[in-house]
Backbone as CSV, one residue per row, in Angstrom:
resi,resn,N_x,N_y,N_z,CA_x,CA_y,CA_z,C_x,C_y,C_z
1,MET,-157.021,-70.431,158.119,-156.270,-71.463,158.800,-156.225,-71.134,160.286
2,PRO,-156.810,-71.958,161.102,-156.808,-71.695,162.537,-155.387,-71.724,163.097
3,GLY,-155.143,-70.824,164.004,-153.854,-70.798,164.670,-152.782,-69.992,163.958
4,VAL,-153.033,-69.573,162.719,-152.059,-68.769,161.986,-152.471,-67.308,162.106
5,PRO,-151.625,-66.472,162.722,-152.003,-65.070,162.901,-152.005,-64.319,161.563
6,ASN,-152.923,-63.376,161.433,-152.981,-62.543,160.241,-151.856,-61.516,160.344
7,PRO,-150.977,-61.426,159.345,-149.848,-60.495,159.440,-150.251,-59.042,159.210
8,PHE,-151.483,-58.794,158.792,-151.922,-57.424,158.544,-152.387,-56.773,159.842
9,PRO,-152.114,-55.475,160.001,-152.578,-54.774,161.202,-154.010,-54.288,161.017
10,SER,-154.640,-53.922,162.116,-155.896,-53.188,161.999,-155.495,-51.726,161.787
11,LEU,-156.306,-50.998,161.062,-156.027,-49.585,160.785,-157.313,-48.785,160.902
12,LYS,-157.201,-47.553,161.337,-158.341,-46.649,161.269,-158.612,-46.385,159.792
13,ALA,-159.865,-46.176,159.451,-160.223,-45.928,158.052,-159.474,-44.725,157.498
14,ARG,-159.310,-43.694,158.291,-158.577,-42.502,157.845,-157.130,-42.848,157.495
15,ALA,-156.498,-43.719,158.301,-155.118,-44.135,158.033,-155.041,-44.963,156.747
16,MET,-156.041,-45.807,156.515,-156.076,-46.616,155.300,-156.232,-45.722,154.073
17,LEU,-157.079,-44.713,154.176,-157.267,-43.779,153.074,-155.965,-43.037,152.779
18,ARG,-155.261,-42.586,153.820,-153.968,-41.909,153.637,-152.961,-42.845,152.979
19,LEU,-152.955,-44.109,153.395,-152.050,-45.099,152.823,-152.328,-45.285,151.329
20,LEU,-153.589,-45.424,150.965,-153.954,-45.574,149.551,-153.528,-44.360,148.740
21,GLN,-153.667,-43.180,149.325,-153.310,-41.961,148.616,-151.795,-41.779,148.518
22,ALA,-151.097,-41.934,149.627,-149.655,-41.664,149.652,-148.830,-42.757,148.989
23,GLU,-149.169,-44.004,149.230,-148.344,-45.107,148.734,-148.727,-45.582,147.336
24,LEU,-150.012,-45.481,146.974,-150.461,-46.032,145.696,-150.988,-44.975,144.731
25,GLY,-151.028,-43.724,145.165,-151.415,-42.644,144.270,-152.903,-42.461,144.056
26,TYR,-153.727,-43.038,144.921,-155.173,-42.874,144.782,-155.576,-41.447,145.155
27,ALA,-156.628,-40.963,144.505,-157.204,-39.652,144.807,-158.720,-39.805,144.837
28,VAL,-159.352,-39.002,145.682,-160.809,-39.009,145.755,-161.332,-38.262,144.531
29,VAL,-162.116,-38.949,143.709,-162.678,-38.312,142.516,-164.149,-37.963,142.696
30,ARG,-164.793,-38.559,143.691,-166.195,-38.271,143.956,-166.490,-38.696,145.390
31,GLN,-167.359,-37.948,146.063,-167.724,-38.300,147.432,-169.196,-38.023,147.672
32,SER,-169.847,-38.946,148.372,-171.232,-38.781,148.803,-171.305,-39.308,150.224
33,GLY,-171.338,-38.400,151.190,-171.304,-38.810,152.592,-169.971,-39.462,152.910
34,SER,-170.015,-40.655,153.511,-168.768,-41.353,153.835,-168.287,-42.222,152.678
35,HIS,-169.050,-42.279,151.590,-168.646,-43.072,150.421,-167.759,-42.231,149.511
36,ARG,-166.539,-42.695,149.326,-165.602,-41.996,148.454,-165.235,-42.908,147.295
37,ARG,-165.216,-42.355,146.104,-164.769,-43.102,144.925,-163.336,-42.674,144.683
38,LEU,-162.427,-43.665,144.663,-161.006,-43.401,144.500,-160.534,-43.911,143.153
39,ALA,-159.605,-43.168,142.561,-159.018,-43.589,141.296,-157.524,-43.315,141.341
40,ALA,-156.768,-44.176,140.652,-155.327,-44.011,140.531,-154.893,-44.626,139.209
41,GLU,-153.948,-43.989,138.570,-153.456,-44.508,137.304,-152.810,-45.874,137.509
42,GLY,-153.244,-46.832,136.713,-152.673,-48.169,136.786,-153.314,-49.093,137.816
43,TRP,-154.288,-48.583,138.563,-154.963,-49.381,139.590,-156.460,-49.320,139.353
44,PRO,-157.210,-50.331,139.803,-158.666,-50.290,139.635,-159.297,-49.218,140.522
45,GLU,-160.439,-48.688,140.089,-161.172,-47.741,140.929,-161.725,-48.469,142.146
46,LEU,-161.814,-47.752,143.258,-162.320,-48.319,144.509,-163.438,-47.447,145.048
47,THR,-164.375,-48.062,145.722,-165.341,-47.326,146.526,-164.947,-47.558,147.974
48,PHE,-164.584,-46.489,148.641,-164.149,-46.547,150.034,-165.310,-46.049,150.879
49,ALA,-165.986,-46.948,151.560,-167.247,-46.621,152.232,-167.161,-46.770,153.745
50,PHE,-166.124,-46.200,154.335,-165.949,-46.326,155.778,-165.922,-44.945,156.421
51,HIS,-166.466,-44.844,157.626,-166.352,-43.615,158.392,-164.910,-43.483,158.866
52,ASP,-164.386,-42.265,158.885,-162.973,-42.018,159.164,-162.464,-42.636,160.457
53,LYS,-163.274,-42.642,161.498,-162.797,-43.119,162.800,-162.994,-44.611,163.022
54,ARG,-163.651,-45.274,162.084,-163.891,-46.719,162.232,-162.577,-47.483,162.092
55,SER,-162.386,-48.493,162.905,-161.212,-49.349,162.788,-161.500,-50.478,161.808
56,LEU,-160.617,-50.638,160.839,-160.725,-51.738,159.895,-159.986,-52.935,160.481
57,THR,-160.583,-54.095,160.388,-159.941,-55.305,160.903,-158.792,-55.694,159.974
58,PRO,-157.870,-56.529,160.445,-156.801,-57.014,159.570,-157.341,-57.695,158.311
59,VAL,-158.463,-58.390,158.422,-159.067,-59.050,157.262,-159.536,-58.002,156.245
60,GLU,-160.127,-56.916,156.725,-160.584,-55.852,155.819,-159.408,-55.145,155.151
61,VAL,-158.330,-54.917,155.900,-157.134,-54.289,155.329,-156.584,-55.162,154.208
62,ARG,-156.469,-56.457,154.469,-155.983,-57.385,153.445,-156.923,-57.411,152.243
63,ASP,-158.228,-57.449,152.491,-159.206,-57.496,151.411,-159.070,-56.286,150.485
64,ILE,-158.948,-55.109,151.063,-158.829,-53.893,150.250,-157.566,-53.941,149.401
65,LEU,-156.430,-54.247,150.021,-155.160,-54.191,149.303,-154.948,-55.353,148.337
66,VAL,-155.365,-56.548,148.718,-155.104,-57.726,147.884,-156.239,-57.976,146.898
67,LYS,-157.461,-58.068,147.393,-158.578,-58.421,146.508,-159.059,-57.243,145.663
68,GLN,-159.152,-56.061,146.260,-159.714,-54.933,145.522,-158.662,-54.182,144.696
69,VAL,-157.504,-53.899,145.292,-156.454,-53.184,144.557,-155.712,-54.138,143.632
70,GLY,-155.476,-55.376,144.097,-154.801,-56.359,143.257,-153.336,-56.570,143.575
71,LEU,-152.897,-56.110,144.752,-151.508,-56.342,145.158,-151.325,-57.792,145.588
72,THR,-150.086,-58.272,145.513,-149.782,-59.571,146.106,-149.764,-59.380,147.621
73,VAL,-149.851,-60.460,148.361,-149.810,-60.364,149.821,-148.493,-59.728,150.262
74,ASP,-147.376,-60.148,149.662,-146.073,-59.571,150.034,-146.013,-58.076,149.747
75,ASP,-146.492,-57.662,148.572,-146.482,-56.234,148.236,-147.413,-55.444,149.152
76,ALA,-148.560,-56.017,149.478,-149.506,-55.337,150.376,-148.881,-55.149,151.768
77,LEU,-148.184,-56.151,152.252,-147.518,-56.019,153.559,-146.435,-54.945,153.510
78,LYS,-145.711,-54.857,152.409,-144.681,-53.799,152.270,-145.320,-52.429,152.298
79,VAL,-146.457,-52.277,151.627,-147.157,-50.981,151.611,-147.616,-50.615,153.021
80,VAL,-148.186,-51.570,153.734,-148.675,-51.323,155.095,-147.515,-50.944,156.023
81,ARG,-146.382,-51.572,155.817,-145.205,-51.301,156.668,-144.431,-50.071,156.231
82,GLY,-144.852,-49.437,155.128,-144.167,-48.251,154.626,-142.909,-48.561,153.849
83,GLU,-142.781,-49.808,153.393,-141.590,-50.228,152.643,-141.837,-50.205,151.136
84,GLY,-143.076,-49.894,150.744,-143.422,-50.027,149.349,-143.500,-48.754,148.616
């Protein structure tokens, strides 16, 4: 929707990985280069394929948390804000 700001922030890939680990319980179960396979009880497995210093756009942050992990938009925003 044009004109509607995305409420998600941009995050460094390293910060997103820390968020997934600390807030949702994900752990790296396998790694090959910058590709990490993450698993957490009760959540789908993820392939996290970003270099640590790369900035993820707000769209990518939302995609990971909502589409890949399966959180609602409200729950994903709470996790990003540290309220979850």
